[in-house]
TORVEX-833356 format. One record per residue: residue number from 1; x, y, z of N, C-alpha, C in turn; residue in three letters. Coordinates in steps of 0.001 Angstrom, whole numbers, plus 500000, padded with zeros to 6 digits. Example, Ala and Ser with C-alpha at 12.3 -4.5 7.8 and 13.67 -1.06 7.14 Angstrom:
BEGIN
<seq:1&n_px:513190&n_py:494310&n_pz:507800&ca_px:512300&ca_py:495500&ca_pz:507800&c_px:513200&c_py:496700&c_pz:507800&type:ALA>;
<seq:2&n_px:512850&n_py:497750&n_pz:507080&ca_px:513670&ca_py:498940&ca_pz:507140&c_px:512900&c_py:500030&c_pz:507870&type:SER>;
// end
This chain:
BEGIN
<seq:1&n_px:507685&n_py:177936&n_pz:560383&ca_px:508363&ca_py:179764&ca_pz:560474&c_px:506929&c_py:180440&c_pz:559724&type:MET>;
<seq:2&n_px:506497&n_py:179765&n_pz:558792&ca_px:504427&ca_py:179867&ca_pz:558556&c_px:503940&c_py:180107&c_pz:559673&type:GLN>;
<seq:3&n_px:504291&n_py:180031&n_pz:560995&ca_px:503273&ca_py:179784&ca_pz:562116&c_px:503767&c_py:180608&c_pz:562890&type:ARG>;
<seq:4&n_px:504768&n_py:181599&n_pz:562806&ca_px:505536&ca_py:183005&ca_pz:563439&c_px:504441&c_py:183847&c_pz:562825&type:HIS>;
<seq:5&n_px:504953&n_py:183394&n_pz:561795&ca_px:504154&ca_py:184909&ca_pz:561087&c_px:502857&c_py:185063&c_pz:561336&type:LEU>;
<seq:6&n_px:501807&n_py:184235&n_pz:560983&ca_px:500488&ca_py:184914&ca_pz:561283&c_px:500333&c_py:185196&c_pz:562915&type:PRO>;
<seq:7&n_px:500892&n_py:184320&n_pz:563702&ca_px:501000&ca_py:184969&ca_pz:564761&c_px:501206&c_py:186274&c_pz:564693&type:ASP>;
<seq:8&n_px:502393&n_py:186637&n_pz:564159&ca_px:502788&ca_py:188181&ca_pz:564885&c_px:501723&c_py:189071&c_pz:563749&type:ALA>;
<seq:9&n_px:501661&n_py:189092&n_pz:562645&ca_px:500440&ca_py:189677&ca_pz:562016&c_px:499280&c_py:189811&c_pz:563033&type:GLU>;
<seq:10&n_px:498910&n_py:188804&n_pz:564116&ca_px:497645&ca_py:188876&ca_pz:564368&c_px:498078&c_py:189566&c_pz:566171&type:ILE>;
<seq:11&n_px:499365&n_py:189287&n_pz:566430&ca_px:499549&ca_py:190399&ca_pz:567650&c_px:499270&c_py:191849&c_pz:567055&type:ALA>;
<seq:12&n_px:499718&n_py:192090&n_pz:565999&ca_px:499642&ca_py:193462&ca_pz:565094&c_px:498709&c_py:193608&c_pz:565372&type:ARG>;
<seq:13&n_px:497793&n_py:193504&n_pz:564564&ca_px:495979&ca_py:193664&ca_pz:564333&c_px:495632&c_py:193865&c_pz:565579&type:ALA>;
<seq:14&n_px:496066&n_py:193102&n_pz:566393&ca_px:495472&ca_py:193476&ca_pz:568375&c_px:495822&c_py:194312&c_pz:568098&type:ILE>;
<seq:15&n_px:497157&n_py:194748&n_pz:568477&ca_px:498035&ca_py:196231&ca_pz:568634&c_px:496978&c_py:197430&c_pz:568462&type:SER>;
<seq:16&n_px:496260&n_py:197335&n_pz:567132&ca_px:496241&ca_py:198511&ca_pz:565868&c_px:494927&c_py:198557&c_pz:566577&type:ARG>;
<seq:17&n_px:493959&n_py:197339&n_pz:566864&ca_px:492727&ca_py:197540&ca_pz:567361&c_px:492577&c_py:198302&c_pz:569080&type:VAL>;
<seq:18&n_px:493662&n_py:198187&n_pz:570027&ca_px:493707&ca_py:198279&ca_pz:570942&c_px:494193&c_py:199716&c_pz:571391&type:LEU>;
<seq:19&n_px:495190&n_py:200404&n_pz:570107&ca_px:495676&ca_py:201738&ca_pz:569618&c_px:494249&c_py:202489&c_pz:569738&type:ALA>;
<seq:20&n_px:493650&n_py:202008&n_pz:568703&ca_px:492095&ca_py:202731&ca_pz:567961&c_px:491330&c_py:202798&c_pz:568929&type:ALA>;
<seq:21&n_px:491093&n_py:202143&n_pz:570104&ca_px:490427&ca_py:202152&ca_pz:571040&c_px:490855&c_py:203351&c_pz:571623&type:GLU>;
<seq:22&n_px:492040&n_py:203109&n_pz:572429&ca_px:492632&ca_py:204343&ca_pz:573449&c_px:492346&c_py:205633&c_pz:572847&type:ARG>;
<seq:23&n_px:492793&n_py:205950&n_pz:571009&ca_px:492279&ca_py:206974&ca_pz:570466&c_px:490834&c_py:207355&c_pz:570807&type:GLU>;
<seq:24&n_px:489983&n_py:206561&n_pz:570326&ca_px:488273&ca_py:206740&ca_pz:570550&c_px:487922&c_py:207392&c_pz:571479&type:ALA>;
<seq:25&n_px:488689&n_py:206791&n_pz:572759&ca_px:488546&ca_py:207265&ca_pz:574477&c_px:489178&c_py:208028&c_pz:574637&type:ALA>;
<seq:26&n_px:490029&n_py:208699&n_pz:574103&ca_px:490769&ca_py:209967&ca_pz:574495&c_px:489753&c_py:210864&c_pz:573711&type:VAL>;
<seq:27&n_px:489599&n_py:210435&n_pz:572259&ca_px:488244&ca_py:211143&ca_pz:571793&c_px:487209&c_py:211492&c_pz:572387&type:SER>;
<seq:28&n_px:486391&n_py:210590&n_pz:572651&ca_px:485303&ca_py:211138&ca_pz:573594&c_px:485409&c_py:211639&c_pz:574753&type:ILE>;
<seq:29&n_px:486639&n_py:211124&n_pz:575802&ca_px:486696&ca_py:212215&ca_pz:576962&c_px:486668&c_py:213959&c_pz:576203&type:GLU>;
<seq:30&n_px:487425&n_py:213995&n_pz:575242&ca_px:487631&ca_py:215267&ca_pz:574771&c_px:486351&c_py:215412&c_pz:574337&type:ALA>;
<seq:31&n_px:485602&n_py:215092&n_pz:573652&ca_px:484179&ca_py:215925&ca_pz:573646&c_px:483213&c_py:216288&c_pz:574437&type:ALA>;
<seq:32&n_px:483297&n_py:215196&n_pz:575154&ca_px:482595&ca_py:215420&ca_pz:576643&c_px:483002&c_py:216201&c_pz:577626&type:GLN>;
<seq:33&n_px:484398&n_py:216589&n_pz:577513&ca_px:485150&ca_py:217876&ca_pz:578731&c_px:484810&c_py:218769&c_pz:577223&type:ARG>;
<seq:34&n_px:484112&n_py:219153&n_pz:575713&ca_px:483661&ca_py:219916&ca_pz:575088&c_px:482239&c_py:220337&c_pz:575670&type:GLU>;
<seq:35&n_px:481421&n_py:219474&n_pz:575276&ca_px:480154&ca_py:219263&ca_pz:575685&c_px:479978&c_py:220142&c_pz:576868&type:ALA>;
<seq:36&n_px:480588&n_py:219614&n_pz:578456&ca_px:479600&ca_py:220306&ca_pz:579705&c_px:480751&c_py:221742&c_pz:579588&type:GLU>;
<seq:37&n_px:481694&n_py:222238&n_pz:578604&ca_px:482156&ca_py:223438&ca_pz:579002&c_px:481188&c_py:224629&c_pz:577787&type:ALA>;
<seq:38&n_px:480158&n_py:223523&n_pz:576958&ca_px:479022&ca_py:224148&ca_pz:576188&c_px:478026&c_py:224507&c_pz:576607&type:LEU>;
<seq:39&n_px:477633&n_py:223512&n_pz:577440&ca_px:476028&ca_py:223621&ca_pz:578687&c_px:476989&c_py:223983&c_pz:580116&type:ILE>;
<seq:40&n_px:477760&n_py:224577&n_pz:580310&ca_px:478134&ca_py:225428&ca_pz:581549&c_px:478074&c_py:226524&c_pz:580662&type:GLU>;
<seq:41&n_px:478394&n_py:227626&n_pz:579868&ca_px:478538&ca_py:228377&ca_pz:578919&c_px:477188&c_py:228733&c_pz:578098&type:ALA>;
<seq:42&n_px:476140&n_py:228019&n_pz:578201&ca_px:475153&ca_py:228176&ca_pz:578047&c_px:474107&c_py:228073&c_pz:579052&type:ALA>;
<seq:43&n_px:474486&n_py:227591&n_pz:580131&ca_px:474083&ca_py:227697&ca_pz:581363&c_px:473862&c_py:229702&c_pz:582430&type:ARG>;
<seq:44&n_px:475281&n_py:229837&n_pz:581943&ca_px:476150&ca_py:231403&ca_pz:582134&c_px:475109&c_py:232258&c_pz:581598&type:ALA>;
<seq:45&n_px:474906&n_py:231858&n_pz:580047&ca_px:473664&ca_py:233025&ca_pz:579490&c_px:472788&c_py:232893&c_pz:579781&type:GLU>;
<seq:46&n_px:472298&n_py:231325&n_pz:580222&ca_px:470617&ca_py:231638&ca_pz:580462&c_px:470136&c_py:232123&c_pz:581976&type:ARG>;
<seq:47&n_px:471246&n_py:232670&n_pz:582546&ca_px:471061&ca_py:233266&ca_pz:583821&c_px:471811&c_py:234772&c_pz:583759&type:ARG>;
<seq:48&n_px:472225&n_py:234920&n_pz:582763&ca_px:472386&ca_py:236414&ca_pz:583029&c_px:471402&c_py:237314&c_pz:581588&type:ARG>;
<seq:49&n_px:471007&n_py:236237&n_pz:581212&ca_px:469471&ca_py:236668&ca_pz:580700&c_px:468346&c_py:237341&c_pz:581398&type:LEU>;
<seq:50&n_px:468489&n_py:235782&n_pz:582941&ca_px:467453&ca_py:235820&ca_pz:583284&c_px:467421&c_py:237255&c_pz:584373&type:LEU>;
<seq:51&n_px:468621&n_py:237249&n_pz:584811&ca_px:468735&ca_py:238857&ca_pz:585352&c_px:468775&c_py:239700&c_pz:584835&type:GLU>;
<seq:52&n_px:468989&n_py:240026&n_pz:583536&ca_px:469048&ca_py:241171&ca_pz:582984&c_px:467074&c_py:241425&c_pz:583128&type:ARG>;
<seq:53&n_px:466221&n_py:240007&n_pz:582354&ca_px:465015&ca_py:240034&ca_pz:582434&c_px:464815&c_py:240644&c_pz:583630&type:ALA>;
<seq:54&n_px:465328&n_py:240203&n_pz:584799&ca_px:464662&ca_py:240185&ca_pz:586092&c_px:464521&c_py:242516&c_pz:586553&type:ARG>;
<seq:55&n_px:465789&n_py:242832&n_pz:585747&ca_px:465990&ca_py:244158&ca_pz:585930&c_px:465533&c_py:245076&c_pz:585105&type:GLN>;
<seq:56&n_px:464790&n_py:244256&n_pz:583741&ca_px:463730&ca_py:245110&ca_pz:583195&c_px:462285&c_py:245412&c_pz:583345&type:ARG>;
<seq:57&n_px:461901&n_py:243810&n_pz:584046&ca_px:460751&ca_py:244030&ca_pz:584630&c_px:460741&c_py:244969&c_pz:585851&type:ALA>;
<seq:58&n_px:461943&n_py:244906&n_pz:586594&ca_px:461847&ca_py:245920&ca_pz:587902&c_px:461678&c_py:247212&c_pz:587387&type:ALA>;
<seq:59&n_px:462438&n_py:247490&n_pz:586398&ca_px:462292&ca_py:248889&ca_pz:586316&c_px:460785&c_py:249292&c_pz:585378&type:ARG>;
<seq:60&n_px:460421&n_py:248472&n_pz:584697&ca_px:458619&ca_py:248715&ca_pz:584386&c_px:458105&c_py:248699&c_pz:585201&type:VAL>;
<seq:61&n_px:458346&n_py:247644&n_pz:586087&ca_px:457203&ca_py:248184&ca_pz:587397&c_px:457279&c_py:249184&c_pz:588121&type:HIS>;
<seq:62&n_px:458586&n_py:249719&n_pz:588226&ca_px:459009&ca_py:251203&ca_pz:589023&c_px:458350&c_py:251979&c_pz:588483&type:ALA>;
<seq:63&n_px:458302&n_py:251836&n_pz:586669&ca_px:458053&ca_py:253074&ca_pz:586081&c_px:456152&c_py:253236&c_pz:586172&type:ALA>;
<seq:64&n_px:455692&n_py:251917&n_pz:586213&ca_px:454335&ca_py:252258&ca_pz:586048&c_px:453691&c_py:252415&c_pz:587385&type:ALA>;
<seq:65&n_px:454399&n_py:252061&n_pz:588591&ca_px:454120&ca_py:252347&ca_pz:589838&c_px:453922&c_py:253830&c_pz:590149&type:GLN>;
<seq:66&n_px:455001&n_py:254776&n_pz:589438&ca_px:455532&ca_py:256034&ca_pz:589670&c_px:454475&c_py:256677&c_pz:589102&type:SER>;
<seq:67&n_px:453726&n_py:256424&n_pz:587345&ca_px:452843&ca_py:257027&ca_pz:586811&c_px:451272&c_py:256493&c_pz:587462&type:ARG>;
<seq:68&n_px:451481&n_py:255665&n_pz:588075&ca_px:450112&ca_py:255144&ca_pz:588921&c_px:450110&c_py:256081&c_pz:590217&type:LEU>;
<seq:69&n_px:451070&n_py:256461&n_pz:590438&ca_px:450615&ca_py:257360&ca_pz:591833&c_px:450921&c_py:259121&c_pz:591321&type:GLU>;
<seq:70&n_px:451492&n_py:259264&n_pz:590147&ca_px:451328&ca_py:260756&ca_pz:589822&c_px:449672&c_py:260301&c_pz:589212&type:ARG>;
<seq:71&n_px:449139&n_py:259393&n_pz:588405&ca_px:447645&ca_py:259486&ca_pz:588402&c_px:446509&c_py:259779&c_pz:589392&type:SER>;
<seq:72&n_px:447374&n_py:259082&n_pz:590620&ca_px:446175&ca_py:258901&ca_pz:592014&c_px:446602&c_py:260398&c_pz:592381&type:LEU>;
<seq:73&n_px:447836&n_py:261057&n_pz:592169&ca_px:447582&ca_py:262231&ca_pz:593450&c_px:447016&c_py:263133&c_pz:591934&type:ALA>;
<seq:74&n_px:447000&n_py:263125&n_pz:590750&ca_px:446196&ca_py:263922&ca_pz:590202&c_px:444267&c_py:263521&c_pz:590580&type:VAL>;
<seq:75&n_px:444366&n_py:262539&n_pz:590553&ca_px:442132&ca_py:262279&ca_pz:590685&c_px:442452&c_py:263093&c_pz:592248&type:LEU>;
<seq:76&n_px:443596&n_py:262855&n_pz:593497&ca_px:442971&ca_py:263190&ca_pz:594723&c_px:442652&c_py:264681&c_pz:594227&type:GLU>;
<seq:77&n_px:443992&n_py:265342&n_pz:593828&ca_px:444178&ca_py:266812&ca_pz:593932&c_px:443004&c_py:267098&c_pz:593435&type:HIS>;
<seq:78&n_px:442572&n_py:266865&n_pz:592343&ca_px:441195&ca_py:267386&ca_pz:591435&c_px:439814&c_py:266922&c_pz:592672&type:GLY>;
<seq:79&n_px:439691&n_py:265704&n_pz:593197&ca_px:438848&ca_py:265512&ca_pz:594096&c_px:438583&c_py:266567&c_pz:595300&type:ALA>;
<seq:80&n_px:439580&n_py:267358&n_pz:595498&ca_px:439832&ca_py:268429&ca_pz:596362&c_px:439661&c_py:269642&c_pz:596358&type:ALA>;
<seq:81&n_px:439139&n_py:270224&n_pz:595126&ca_px:438635&ca_py:270877&ca_pz:594414&c_px:437500&c_py:271286&c_pz:594581&type:ALA>;
<seq:82&n_px:436844&n_py:272863&n_pz:594963&ca_px:435641&ca_py:272960&ca_pz:595473&c_px:434587&c_py:272503&c_pz:594676&type:PRO>;
<seq:83&n_px:433452&n_py:272009&n_pz:595070&ca_px:432559&ca_py:271431&ca_pz:594351&c_px:431529&c_py:272333&c_pz:593784&type:ARG>;
<seq:84&n_px:430967&n_py:272664&n_pz:592662&ca_px:429813&ca_py:273378&ca_pz:592405&c_px:428603&c_py:272846&c_pz:592701&type:LEU>;
<seq:85&n_px:427579&n_py:273491&n_pz:593495&ca_px:426383&ca_py:272968&ca_pz:594484&c_px:425281&c_py:273019&c_pz:592689&type:ASP>;
<seq:86&n_px:424500&n_py:272447&n_pz:592530&ca_px:423385&ca_py:272106&ca_pz:591176&c_px:423180&c_py:273518&c_pz:591424&type:VAL>;
<seq:87&n_px:422811&n_py:274321&n_pz:591633&ca_px:422313&ca_py:275500&ca_pz:591577&c_px:422795&c_py:276482&c_pz:590671&type:ALA>;
<seq:88&n_px:424465&n_py:276342&n_pz:591200&ca_px:425725&ca_py:276792&ca_pz:590470&c_px:425044&c_py:276918&c_pz:588664&type:THR>;
<seq:89&n_px:425635&n_py:275104&n_pz:588658&ca_px:425362&ca_py:274859&ca_pz:587834&c_px:424850&c_py:275220&c_pz:586741&type:LEU>;
<seq:90&n_px:423502&n_py:274972&n_pz:586988&ca_px:422230&ca_py:275379&ca_pz:586251&c_px:422093&c_py:277116&c_pz:585830&type:HIS>;
<seq:91&n_px:422540&n_py:278035&n_pz:587199&ca_px:422539&ca_py:279334&ca_pz:586359&c_px:423560&c_py:279234&c_pz:585442&type:GLY>;
<seq:92&n_px:425135&n_py:278792&n_pz:585418&ca_px:425905&ca_py:278814&ca_pz:584375&c_px:425402&c_py:278200&c_pz:582946&type:LEU>;
<seq:93&n_px:424694&n_py:277099&n_pz:582798&ca_px:424172&ca_py:276638&ca_pz:581462&c_px:423357&c_py:277475&c_pz:581295&type:ALA>;
<seq:94&n_px:422246&n_py:278010&n_pz:582379&ca_px:421846&ca_py:279143&ca_pz:581650&c_px:422006&c_py:280398&c_pz:581139&type:GLU>;
<seq:95&n_px:423251&n_py:280877&n_pz:581578&ca_px:424005&ca_py:282241&ca_pz:581014&c_px:424565&c_py:281324&c_pz:579908&type:GLN>;
<seq:96&n_px:425091&n_py:280274&n_pz:579315&ca_px:425450&ca_py:280036&ca_pz:578153&c_px:424592&c_py:279499&c_pz:577106&type:ALA>;
<seq:97&n_px:423358&n_py:279286&n_pz:577981&ca_px:422443&ca_py:278869&ca_pz:576494&c_px:421884&c_py:280099&c_pz:575937&type:VAL>;
<seq:98&n_px:422227&n_py:281475&n_pz:577268&ca_px:421733&ca_py:282780&ca_pz:576716&c_px:422108&c_py:282825&c_pz:575607&type:GLY>;
<seq:99&n_px:424122&n_py:283099&n_pz:576151&ca_px:424681&ca_py:283910&ca_pz:575489&c_px:424946&c_py:283191&c_pz:574000&type:ARG>;
<seq:100&n_px:424208&n_py:281725&n_pz:573723&ca_px:424429&ca_py:281260&ca_pz:572339&c_px:423329&c_py:281351&c_pz:571516&type:LEU>;
<seq:101&n_px:421730&n_py:281568&n_pz:572175&ca_px:420753&ca_py:282344&ca_pz:571606&c_px:420982&c_py:283814&c_pz:571015&type:ALA>;
<seq:102&n_px:421769&n_py:284602&n_pz:571851&ca_px:421989&ca_py:285818&ca_pz:571274&c_px:422672&c_py:285725&c_pz:570599&type:ARG>;
<seq:103&n_px:423910&n_py:285017&n_pz:570153&ca_px:424913&ca_py:284918&ca_pz:568726&c_px:423823&c_py:284891&c_pz:567678&type:ARG>;
<seq:104&n_px:423222&n_py:283477&n_pz:567819&ca_px:422604&ca_py:282447&ca_pz:566705&c_px:421738&c_py:283610&c_pz:566061&type:LEU>;
<seq:105&n_px:420702&n_py:284455&n_pz:566925&ca_px:419844&ca_py:285178&ca_pz:566651&c_px:420481&c_py:287161&c_pz:566344&type:THR>;
<seq:106&n_px:421493&n_py:287184&n_pz:566214&ca_px:422334&ca_py:288244&ca_pz:565359&c_px:422154&c_py:288542&c_pz:564527&type:ALA>;
<seq:107&n_px:422166&n_py:289584&n_pz:563832&ca_px:422155&ca_py:289765&ca_pz:562313&c_px:423276&c_py:290153&c_pz:561611&type:ALA>;
<seq:108&n_px:424169&n_py:290360&n_pz:562651&ca_px:425646&ca_py:290408&ca_pz:561802&c_px:426398&c_py:289241&c_pz:562190&type:ASP>;
<seq:109&n_px:426190&n_py:288273&n_pz:563208&ca_px:426709&ca_py:287188&ca_pz:564261&c_px:427510&c_py:287570&c_pz:565258&type:GLY>;
<seq:110&n_px:427872&n_py:289323&n_pz:565313&ca_px:428259&ca_py:289549&ca_pz:566632&c_px:427732&c_py:289310&c_pz:568252&type:GLU>;
<seq:111&n_px:428061&n_py:288202&n_pz:569458&ca_px:427406&ca_py:288888&ca_pz:570570&c_px:426515&c_py:290173&c_pz:570789&type:PRO>;
<seq:112&n_px:425545&n_py:290131&n_pz:571268&ca_px:424635&ca_py:291565&ca_pz:571982&c_px:424501&c_py:291082&c_pz:573412&type:ARG>;
// end
């Protein structure tokens, strides 16, 4: 009978070890599923952030393009304005200098 007691204890010990291994395997599988779910959620968030960044970049690009087109239109419109020749500019400068000289030399500071 002494012989049966240790064999039964050994069998129970082996059964406990096998049960612990099964529990560990189930826990590992659950952890793997949880990790895969977290990884997929992170990938979905990354895709969402990339799409949002693309949309923002497209809006910034469109706004910059619009400002550039407006600036070019202003420049082109300014270039289409009639230009003054050098003689006209020289005459305007002489008139401005004459008016300034009269103001500076007037006794009361009033233009004459």
